[in-house]
C-alpha positions, 0 to 999 in steps of 0.5 A, spaced: 194 970 732 198 967 727 204 968 732 200 963 737 199 958 731 206 958 730 208 957 737 203 952 737 206 948 731 213 948 734 210 944 740 207 940 735 213 939 732 217 937 738 212 932 740 213 929 733 220 929 734 220 926 740 215 920 737 221 919 731 226 919 736 223 914 740 221 909 734 229 908 733 231 907 741 235 901 743 232 901 750 225 902 753 224 909 753 220 913 759 214 917 758 213 921 765 218 925 767 223 923 772 221 916 772 225 910 770 222 906 764 219 900 765 222 893 764 218 890 758 218 884 754 219 887 747 223 893 747 222 894 739 214 893 739 214 898 746 218 903 743 214 903 737 207 903 741 210 909 745 212 913 738 205 912 735 202 915 741 207 921 741 206 922 733 198 921 734 198 926 739 202 931 735 197 931 729 191 932 734 195 938 738 196 941 731 189 940 729 187 943 736 191 949 734 188 951 727 182 955 731 188 960 732 188 962 725 181 964 725 180 967 732 180 975 732 185 979 736 180 979 742 182 974 747 175 974 750 173 969 745 169 963 747 173 959 742 179 959 747 175 955 752 174 949 746 182 949 745 184 949 752 179 943 753 181 940 747 189 940 750 186 937 757 183 932 753 189 930 749 193 930 755 189 925 759 188 921 753 195 920 752 196 918 759 191 913 759 193 910 753 201 910 755 198 906 761 195 901 757 201 900 753 205 900 759 201 894 762 201 891 755 208 890 755 211 890 762 215 884 764 
């Protein structure tokens, strides 16, 4: 299960990289794929909020993947349900948080 954790950590690192890149962007950044970024009142604070969202998501994703270190090779372990449920809650939470950020800074 070490390989699963390494892959999981790579995705969390990608989220962290997105968060760091967004923080230094000069223009407003988009969150959803194929959607133009919104027109915002304060680009710097908006990008900072979106960056914080991505960084927090990366940390939570990494913590959610820790059970992979302790799971057996048996893929029928009930712990997988909790890991998958955690990811679903994380994604829904990210979407809700972003919609609140967008509403706050939208012009």
